ZAVO-777355 format. One record per residue (C-alpha): residue in one letter; x, z, y; residue number from 0. Coordinates in Angstrom, 2 decimals, always signed. Layout:
! ZAVO-777355
code:X:Z:Y:pos
a:X:Z:Y:NUM
...
! end
This chain:
! ZAVO-777355
code:X:Z:Y:pos
x:-15.09:+95.06:-47.55:0
x:-13.09:+92.32:-47.65:1
x:-13.91:+91.41:-51.07:2
x:-17.92:+91.41:-50.05:3
x:-17.06:+89.13:-47.13:4
x:-15.41:+86.77:-49.43:5
x:-17.93:+86.74:-51.90:6
x:-20.67:+85.83:-49.35:7
x:-19.49:+82.31:-49.19:8
x:-19.29:+81.75:-53.14:9
x:-22.81:+83.10:-53.67:10
x:-24.14:+80.79:-50.78:11
x:-22.47:+77.86:-52.55:12
x:-23.89:+78.39:-55.68:13
x:-27.21:+79.48:-54.85:14
x:-30.06:+77.01:-54.42:15
x:-32.16:+77.00:-51.15:16
x:-36.22:+76.10:-51.25:17
x:-37.65:+75.98:-54.52:18
x:-36.00:+76.46:-57.76:19
x:-34.66:+73.04:-59.44:20
x:-35.37:+72.03:-63.24:21
x:-32.68:+71.26:-65.09:22
x:-32.69:+68.24:-67.25:23
x:-33.22:+67.87:-71.08:24
x:-30.47:+66.01:-72.88:25
x:-32.76:+63.05:-73.25:26
x:-33.60:+63.02:-70.02:27
x:-30.27:+62.61:-68.58:28
x:-29.18:+59.79:-70.69:29
x:-32.11:+58.11:-70.02:30
x:-31.26:+58.90:-65.94:31
x:-27.35:+57.56:-67.29:32
x:-28.69:+54.39:-69.10:33
x:-30.94:+54.05:-66.08:34
x:-28.15:+53.99:-63.30:35
x:-26.13:+51.74:-65.27:36
x:-28.68:+48.80:-66.25:37
x:-31.16:+49.16:-63.13:38
x:-32.82:+45.92:-64.76:39
x:-34.01:+48.48:-68.02:40
x:-37.93:+47.41:-67.76:41
x:-37.04:+43.90:-68.19:42
x:-34.95:+44.16:-71.02:43
x:-37.33:+46.33:-72.60:44
x:-39.90:+43.62:-72.58:45
x:-37.11:+40.96:-73.54:46
x:-36.13:+42.96:-76.91:47
x:-39.80:+43.11:-77.11:48
x:-40.16:+39.65:-76.87:49
x:-36.91:+39.10:-79.21:50
x:-39.06:+41.28:-82.07:51
x:-42.20:+39.79:-82.33:52
x:-40.13:+36.20:-82.17:53
x:-38.17:+37.67:-85.69:54
x:-41.23:+38.53:-86.81:55
x:-43.08:+35.13:-87.09:56
x:-39.36:+33.84:-88.31:57
x:-39.79:+35.84:-91.20:58
x:-43.03:+34.82:-91.94:59
x:-42.03:+31.22:-91.30:60
x:-39.35:+31.70:-93.93:61
x:-41.49:+33.45:-96.81:62
x:-44.01:+30.63:-96.62:63
x:-40.77:+27.63:-96.36:64
x:-39.51:+29.88:-99.55:65
x:-42.78:+29.67:-101.34:66
x:-42.60:+25.73:-101.00:67
x:-39.02:+25.79:-101.89:68
x:-39.81:+27.19:-105.18:69
x:-42.56:+25.16:-106.20:70
x:-40.80:+22.04:-105.36:71
x:-37.27:+23.00:-106.87:72
x:-37.97:+21.96:-109.93:73
x:-39.30:+18.81:-108.78:74
x:-35.79:+17.38:-107.91:75
x:-34.24:+13.88:-109.25:76
x:-31.40:+11.75:-109.88:77
x:-30.73:+8.21:-109.15:78
x:-27.50:+6.51:-110.96:79
x:-26.24:+3.49:-112.41:80
x:-23.55:+0.78:-112.35:81
x:-22.87:-3.21:-112.06:82
x:-21.35:-4.53:-114.41:83
x:-19.17:-7.71:-113.52:84
x:-17.13:-10.07:-115.86:85
x:-15.23:-13.15:-117.05:86
x:-15.38:-14.84:-120.27:87
x:-14.42:-17.66:-122.38:88
x:-14.45:-18.57:-126.52:89
x:-12.17:-21.09:-127.82:90
x:-14.55:-23.17:-129.74:91
x:-16.62:-26.40:-128.98:92
x:-19.98:-24.34:-128.75:93
x:-18.85:-21.00:-128.06:94
x:-20.96:-19.47:-131.32:95
x:-19.36:-17.48:-133.94:96
x:-21.33:-19.87:-136.99:97
x:-20.98:-23.11:-138.70:98
x:-22.71:-24.76:-141.23:99
x:-21.59:-24.95:-145.04:100
x:-22.04:-28.50:-144.93:101
x:-19.98:-29.05:-141.77:102
x:-17.30:-26.88:-143.51:103
x:-17.60:-28.98:-146.40:104
x:-18.34:-25.38:-148.45:105
x:-20.26:-25.23:-151.30:106
x:-22.63:-22.08:-151.87:107
x:-25.02:-21.28:-154.68:108
x:-28.28:-21.33:-151.78:109
x:-28.40:-24.88:-151.33:110
x:-31.04:-27.50:-152.70:111
x:-28.68:-28.46:-155.78:112
x:-29.39:-24.94:-157.50:113
x:-33.29:-24.67:-158.54:114
x:-35.74:-22.48:-156.36:115
x:-36.07:-19.59:-159.30:116
x:-32.23:-19.33:-159.09:117
x:-31.91:-18.62:-155.71:118
x:-31.15:-22.07:-154.39:119
x:-33.35:-24.81:-152.35:120
x:-32.10:-23.81:-148.99:121
x:-30.80:-27.24:-147.15:122
x:-27.31:-27.54:-146.73:123
x:-27.22:-28.00:-143.10:124
x:-29.46:-24.67:-142.66:125
x:-26.96:-22.65:-144.78:126
x:-24.73:-20.99:-142.13:127
x:-21.31:-19.15:-142.63:128
x:-19.96:-16.80:-139.46:129
x:-21.93:-14.14:-137.73:130
x:-24.24:-15.75:-134.88:131
x:-23.34:-11.82:-133.33:132
x:-19.51:-12.08:-133.18:133
x:-18.57:-13.58:-130.14:134
x:-20.17:-10.62:-128.37:135
x:-18.31:-10.84:-124.69:136
x:-19.93:-7.64:-122.97:137
x:-21.27:-4.17:-123.48:138
x:-24.80:-5.33:-124.37:139
x:-23.82:-7.16:-127.40:140
x:-24.98:-10.44:-125.91:141
x:-22.63:-13.58:-127.71:142
x:-21.55:-16.76:-125.47:143
x:-23.70:-18.93:-127.33:144
x:-25.92:-18.68:-130.82:145
x:-25.30:-22.19:-131.11:146
x:-27.68:-23.49:-134.12:147
x:-28.62:-20.14:-135.08:148
x:-32.15:-20.21:-136.69:149
x:-32.22:-16.57:-137.08:150
x:-30.83:-15.35:-134.03:151
x:-32.94:-17.63:-131.08:152
x:-32.78:-15.41:-128.53:153
x:-29.81:-17.09:-126.19:154
x:-29.32:-15.45:-122.85:155
x:-26.14:-16.62:-122.06:156
x:-25.86:-20.35:-124.04:157
x:-23.21:-21.90:-121.86:158
x:-21.39:-23.17:-124.82:159
x:-18.31:-20.60:-124.21:160
x:-17.20:-22.23:-121.42:161
x:-14.91:-20.21:-118.87:162
x:-17.53:-18.48:-116.50:163
x:-17.95:-15.62:-114.66:164
x:-21.42:-13.92:-115.24:165
x:-23.03:-10.65:-114.12:166
x:-23.49:-8.66:-117.40:167
x:-26.03:-6.15:-116.26:168
x:-27.06:-4.38:-112.65:169
x:-28.32:-0.91:-114.48:170
x:-30.59:+1.98:-113.00:171
x:-31.10:+4.97:-114.77:172
x:-33.78:+7.47:-113.26:173
x:-33.58:+11.49:-114.21:174
x:-36.16:+13.50:-113.06:175
x:-36.22:+17.48:-113.64:176
x:-39.78:+18.72:-114.22:177
x:-38.78:+21.88:-114.85:178
x:-35.54:+23.86:-116.48:179
x:-36.20:+22.60:-119.33:180
x:-38.05:+19.64:-119.13:181
x:-37.31:+16.52:-117.71:182
x:-37.67:+12.37:-118.13:183
x:-35.00:+9.44:-117.92:184
x:-35.48:+5.99:-118.31:185
x:-32.67:+3.30:-117.89:186
x:-33.33:+0.06:-117.21:187
x:-30.97:-3.08:-117.37:188
x:-31.40:-6.25:-114.62:189
x:-29.84:-9.30:-115.64:190
x:-29.45:-12.34:-113.51:191
x:-29.47:-15.38:-115.85:192
x:-28.77:-19.38:-115.75:193
x:-32.41:-21.44:-116.44:194
x:-32.56:-25.21:-116.11:195
x:-35.38:-25.85:-113.72:196
x:-35.34:-29.78:-114.19:197
x:-36.28:-28.99:-117.74:198
x:-38.89:-26.98:-119.36:199
x:-37.91:-24.08:-121.39:200
x:-34.12:-25.07:-121.34:201
x:-32.55:-21.35:-120.41:202
x:-34.01:-18.05:-120.11:203
x:-33.47:-17.21:-116.57:204
x:-33.68:-13.45:-115.04:205
x:-35.02:-10.88:-117.14:206
x:-35.65:-6.86:-117.16:207
x:-34.81:-4.74:-120.10:208
x:-36.17:-1.24:-120.57:209
x:-33.32:+0.49:-122.87:210
x:-34.49:+4.14:-122.80:211
x:-37.53:+5.73:-121.51:212
x:-38.27:+9.35:-122.72:213
x:-38.80:+13.09:-122.17:214
x:-36.59:+15.72:-123.31:215
x:-37.22:+19.83:-123.70:216
x:-34.69:+21.82:-124.40:217
x:-35.57:+25.27:-126.35:218
x:-33.06:+28.07:-126.83:219
x:-32.54:+29.23:-130.09:220
x:-31.51:+33.04:-129.84:221
x:-28.00:+33.26:-129.21:222
x:-26.62:+31.01:-132.12:223
x:-27.67:+27.16:-129.80:224
x:-30.32:+25.52:-129.07:225
x:-33.04:+23.15:-129.73:226
x:-33.70:+19.89:-128.22:227
x:-36.82:+17.57:-128.76:228
x:-37.33:+13.94:-127.68:229
x:-40.34:+11.76:-127.32:230
x:-40.26:+7.83:-126.24:231
x:-38.31:+5.04:-126.44:232
x:-35.05:+7.14:-127.70:233
x:-31.51:+6.84:-128.61:234
x:-30.56:+6.23:-132.52:235
x:-29.37:+9.05:-134.72:236
x:-27.15:+6.80:-136.62:237
x:-23.36:+7.16:-136.31:238
x:-21.50:+7.75:-133.40:239
x:-21.37:+4.39:-131.77:240
x:-24.54:+4.56:-130.02:241
x:-23.48:+7.18:-127.88:242
x:-20.75:+4.93:-125.80:243
x:-22.63:+1.41:-125.59:244
x:-23.14:+1.69:-122.02:245
x:-20.22:-0.37:-119.78:246
x:-18.84:+2.92:-117.71:247
x:-18.45:+5.09:-121.28:248
x:-17.41:+2.32:-123.68:249
x:-13.90:+1.99:-123.83:250
x:-13.72:-1.48:-125.20:251
x:-15.57:-4.41:-123.79:252
x:-17.76:-5.25:-126.54:253
x:-19.35:-3.31:-129.51:254
x:-18.33:-3.40:-133.55:255
x:-19.71:-5.80:-135.85:256
x:-21.99:-2.85:-137.23:257
x:-23.17:-1.75:-133.62:258
x:-26.24:-3.81:-134.15:259
x:-27.47:-1.48:-137.45:260
x:-26.85:+1.51:-135.15:261
x:-26.71:+1.25:-131.54:262
x:-30.78:-0.10:-131.14:263
x:-32.96:+2.44:-129.32:264
x:-36.79:+2.72:-131.40:265
x:-39.92:+4.68:-129.97:266
x:-40.57:+7.58:-131.53:267
x:-39.61:+11.38:-131.62:268
x:-36.46:+13.23:-132.42:269
x:-35.35:+17.00:-132.65:270
x:-31.91:+17.59:-132.18:271
x:-29.85:+21.09:-133.28:272
x:-26.78:+22.26:-132.33:273
x:-25.48:+25.35:-133.17:274
x:-22.73:+27.77:-133.54:275
x:-21.38:+26.75:-129.76:276
x:-21.87:+23.07:-131.00:277
x:-19.63:+22.91:-133.85:278
x:-22.55:+21.84:-136.49:279
x:-25.49:+19.75:-135.05:280
x:-28.41:+18.38:-136.97:281
x:-30.45:+15.44:-135.77:282
x:-33.54:+13.92:-137.19:283
x:-35.78:+11.65:-136.11:284
x:-39.33:+9.90:-136.80:285
x:-39.73:+5.95:-135.44:286
x:-41.33:+2.93:-135.50:287
x:-38.71:+1.11:-137.20:288
x:-35.26:+0.78:-138.16:289
x:-32.15:+1.21:-135.09:290
x:-31.20:-2.08:-135.24:291
x:-30.40:-3.57:-132.12:292
x:-32.72:-5.78:-130.76:293
x:-30.52:-9.08:-130.39:294
x:-31.01:-8.84:-134.33:295
x:-34.30:-9.63:-136.00:296
x:-34.55:-6.38:-137.74:297
x:-35.82:-4.22:-135.61:298
x:-39.02:-4.39:-133.61:299
x:-40.33:-1.17:-131.09:300
x:-43.83:-1.70:-132.02:301
x:-44.82:-1.67:-135.61:302
x:-46.44:-3.84:-137.93:303
x:-47.33:-1.80:-140.87:304
x:-48.36:+2.00:-140.69:305
x:-45.26:+3.39:-142.49:306
x:-42.66:+5.08:-140.44:307
x:-38.76:+5.22:-140.63:308
x:-36.92:+8.80:-141.18:309
x:-33.56:+8.79:-139.86:310
x:-31.25:+11.90:-139.73:311
x:-27.60:+12.70:-139.23:312
x:-25.65:+16.03:-140.05:313
x:-22.11:+16.66:-138.43:314
x:-19.67:+19.04:-138.00:315
x:-16.61:+19.71:-135.29:316
x:-13.27:+20.88:-135.60:317
x:-10.77:+22.20:-132.73:318
x:-8.48:+19.47:-132.84:319
x:-7.72:+18.04:-129.86:320
x:-10.97:+17.71:-127.44:321
x:-13.18:+17.81:-130.88:322
x:-12.91:+16.30:-134.29:323
x:-16.34:+14.99:-135.47:324
x:-17.02:+14.11:-139.05:325
x:-21.36:+13.24:-139.65:326
x:-23.05:+11.54:-142.23:327
x:-26.16:+9.84:-141.41:328
x:-29.05:+7.68:-143.03:329
x:-32.70:+5.97:-142.73:330
x:-35.47:+5.16:-144.70:331
x:-38.53:+3.32:-144.23:332
x:-41.25:-0.04:-143.90:333
x:-39.08:-3.09:-143.18:334
x:-39.93:-4.50:-139.35:335
x:-41.91:-7.94:-138.85:336
x:-44.15:-7.28:-141.91:337
x:-47.17:-5.96:-142.73:338
x:-46.39:-4.03:-146.31:339
x:-45.56:-0.10:-146.14:340
x:-44.19:-0.51:-149.98:341
x:-40.96:-3.20:-148.00:342
x:-38.85:-0.65:-147.26:343
x:-35.19:-0.59:-145.97:344
x:-32.43:+1.66:-146.29:345
x:-29.33:+2.50:-144.50:346
x:-26.29:+4.95:-145.21:347
x:-23.22:+5.88:-142.99:348
x:-20.32:+7.93:-142.75:349
x:-18.35:+8.37:-138.96:350
x:-15.30:+9.93:-137.62:351
x:-14.18:+10.78:-133.81:352
x:-11.30:+11.91:-132.49:353
x:-11.12:+12.61:-128.81:354
x:-8.35:+13.53:-126.61:355
x:-5.36:+14.55:-129.17:356
x:-2.40:+14.41:-126.95:357
x:-4.23:+11.23:-125.20:358
x:-5.36:+10.08:-128.59:359
x:-9.03:+8.86:-128.97:360
x:-10.14:+7.20:-132.53:361
x:-13.31:+6.41:-133.94:362
x:-14.49:+4.58:-137.24:363
x:-17.42:+4.24:-138.81:364
x:-18.66:+2.66:-142.74:365
x:-21.97:+1.53:-143.40:366
x:-24.26:+0.10:-145.78:367
x:-27.86:-1.03:-146.07:368
x:-30.55:-3.06:-147.19:369
x:-33.61:-4.83:-146.22:370
x:-35.38:-5.84:-149.77:371
x:-37.68:-8.48:-148.20:372
x:-40.80:-10.11:-150.04:373
x:-40.91:-12.93:-152.14:374
x:-44.04:-14.45:-153.50:375
x:-44.33:-15.27:-156.87:376
x:-42.56:-18.37:-157.82:377
x:-41.59:-18.88:-154.37:378
x:-38.25:-19.02:-153.01:379
x:-36.24:-15.70:-152.58:380
x:-37.47:-13.70:-149.63:381
x:-39.62:-16.61:-148.47:382
x:-42.41:-14.12:-147.13:383
x:-39.95:-11.35:-145.69:384
x:-36.23:-12.02:-144.57:385
x:-33.68:-10.05:-147.31:386
x:-30.69:-8.87:-145.78:387
x:-27.85:-6.80:-147.40:388
x:-24.53:-5.95:-145.64:389
x:-21.77:-3.64:-145.96:390
x:-19.44:-2.73:-142.68:391
x:-16.66:-1.00:-140.95:392
x:-15.00:-0.43:-137.84:393
x:-11.86:+1.83:-136.32:394
x:-10.21:+2.31:-132.85:395
x:-7.52:+3.95:-131.30:396
x:-7.08:+3.88:-127.58:397
x:-4.45:+5.68:-125.84:398
x:-4.43:+7.59:-122.40:399
x:-1.07:+6.77:-121.20:400
x:-1.57:+8.51:-117.73:401
x:-4.85:+9.73:-115.96:402
x:-5.80:+5.52:-114.98:403
x:-4.44:+3.37:-118.10:404
x:-5.82:+3.48:-121.53:405
x:-4.58:+0.37:-124.22:406
x:-6.43:+0.38:-127.05:407
x:-7.49:-1.91:-130.42:408
x:-10.03:-2.18:-132.63:409
x:-9.97:-3.56:-136.10:410
x:-13.89:-4.61:-137.77:411
x:-14.87:-6.21:-140.58:412
x:-19.01:-7.42:-142.21:413
x:-19.94:-8.58:-145.31:414
x:-23.59:-9.57:-145.00:415
x:-26.39:-11.97:-146.94:416
x:-29.02:-12.92:-144.70:417
x:-31.80:-15.17:-146.77:418
x:-35.47:-16.29:-145.26:419
x:-36.91:-18.37:-148.24:420
x:-35.87:-22.11:-147.59:421
x:-35.63:-21.77:-143.75:422
x:-32.17:-20.64:-143.74:423
x:-29.44:-18.29:-145.60:424
x:-26.09:-16.45:-143.91:425
x:-23.00:-15.70:-145.75:426
x:-21.14:-13.72:-143.22:427
x:-17.83:-12.31:-144.43:428
x:-15.29:-12.28:-141.46:429
x:-13.16:-9.73:-139.93:430
x:-11.93:-9.10:-136.28:431
x:-9.31:-7.50:-134.33:432
x:-9.52:-6.94:-131.14:433
x:-6.47:-5.75:-128.13:434
x:-7.75:-5.26:-124.81:435
x:-6.98:-2.74:-122.04:436
x:-8.86:+0.02:-119.49:437
x:-8.37:+0.74:-116.74:438
x:-9.89:+3.79:-114.38:439
x:-9.89:+2.94:-110.46:440
x:-10.52:+6.31:-108.91:441
x:-13.39:+7.36:-109.62:442
x:-16.19:+4.70:-109.75:443
x:-14.03:+1.50:-110.78:444
x:-13.63:+0.47:-114.37:445
x:-11.98:-2.68:-114.78:446
x:-11.55:-3.74:-118.56:447
x:-9.87:-7.23:-120.26:448
x:-10.06:-7.77:-124.12:449
x:-8.81:-10.56:-126.44:450
x:-10.56:-11.05:-129.83:451
x:-9.59:-12.88:-132.55:452
x:-11.61:-13.94:-135.92:453
x:-11.01:-14.42:-139.43:454
x:-13.13:-15.53:-142.01:455
x:-12.90:-13.79:-145.57:456
x:-13.73:-14.89:-149.15:457
x:-12.14:-18.08:-149.34:458
x:-14.09:-19.51:-146.69:459
x:-12.76:-22.12:-144.31:460
x:-11.38:-20.99:-140.85:461
x:-12.94:-22.52:-137.54:462
x:-12.17:-21.66:-134.54:463
x:-14.37:-18.61:-131.97:464
x:-12.19:-16.81:-130.69:465
x:-13.24:-14.68:-127.34:466
x:-11.46:-13.34:-124.08:467
x:-13.33:-11.35:-122.02:468
x:-13.33:-9.06:-119.13:469
x:-15.32:-6.61:-117.18:470
x:-15.04:-5.13:-113.70:471
x:-17.91:-1.76:-113.86:472
x:-18.89:-0.18:-110.49:473
x:-20.82:+2.87:-111.06:474
x:-22.51:+4.99:-108.57:475
! end
C-alpha cells in the first residue's frame, strides 16, 4: 500500500498528458540547437550562398587570366646599358700614333727613289711609321687623333690629344625573349662628338653605332651539351678578346693592338656547340667579310663580292681556378672592299685565358694573317686592292687584391705592313706597355685609369705618343 502511494506520483510525473509527443531525430535536434544558438541562420545561409557564387566567379576569372599569362609569359624583355665617361690626354703634338718617314729622316724601300717594279713609288711624305690606332683612349678602340693618316681617316675624336673630358659612349642593350629557346639581342651605342659648326665638314658630330643585332636559338643536345644558333650582326668567333670588349666587362680601359683583327662584328650566321659540361666548345661562322673592327679599313658589313668568309674556333677548358681555357681559331675568305672572289685573306691565332686563380686573371693571344690585295700588271704594288700582312700578340695580367680593387698590366706588340699602291705605305713595328687599376664601387659603378707607353721597334726613330686615359662606367 505504501509502495503504490509512492509510485503514483512518479508515474504521473513521467507519463505525458494529452496527445503522444513525437521524439526528435538526432539531425533535427542538431538543427534546433543551431537555430537556438544562431537566431539569424537563414541570413547566414543566404550570405554563404552568395560567397560561393563570388568564389566561383573569381575562379573563372583567374582561369582566364592564367591563360593570358601563359601566352604572354614568353614575351618578356629586358633593357640594360651603361654610361662610360672619361678623361684622357696624349703626350704628343697631334695625339696620333704615326709620323711620316720623311719627318723622322727614316729611309724605307718603298719610296720614290725605288722603282715601282721593285715595290717603290710611294712619296716619302705618304710613308708612315707607327700605328694610327695605337693611341686608343677607350674600350671602343677610338684613337685620340688619327693625325695625317691616309688609311684610317675616320677621326671621331680628333682633338690632337689635348686633355679633355669625354663621354666615350652611352649604350642601350635590348634582350627580347620570344620563347624558352628563342631570343633577340641588340646593342646600340650613342656617341656625343664634337662638330665645328663654323666650318663645314670639320668634326664628325654625334652619331649612333649599332654594334650587335642578332637572333639566338638554343637547342639541347641530349645529355652532352647544347647547340646555339645565331643570325644577324654577330660577335666574332676569333680569339677571346671579343667577349669582354664592352667597358663594364673589359679589365683595362683600352683594347690590345690585335683586337682590330678579332673584335669586329660581321653580318652572317654562327653555330656554337658546348659539350661535356662546357669543357669543349666548337664555333663556326659564315659571314659577309672578316672579323676586322670597323675602325680598320679591312672589314665591311656589306659584301662587295659573292664569296663569304668561313671562320671557326675550338677550345677546351681545364679545372684550374675558375677555368683555364686554351683555344685556336682561324678564318678564310674573300677580301673586303674589292669585287673579286679570288682576292683572299686568312687569319690564324691561338689564345689562353685563366680566370680567378687565387685572384689572378691572365689572358693572352698570338695572331697572324694576310690580306693579299691586288696588283695591276705593270702597276704599283697593291694598287688595285690594299695589301696587309701582320703579326701580333698580347699578354695581360690582373690581380684582385680584394673584392673591389684590381691592378693590371698588359704588354702588346704588332708588326705589320699596309700598302695601297702609291697612295701610302704603313710600316708598323711597335710594342706597348700598359699599367692600370680597376675599382668596382658597389655593383653599378666601375672606375678605371691607365697609362700606356709606346716604343717603336726595328731601329725606327722614337717619337712621343704615350697615353693617359680613364673611364668611369655606370651600368644599369
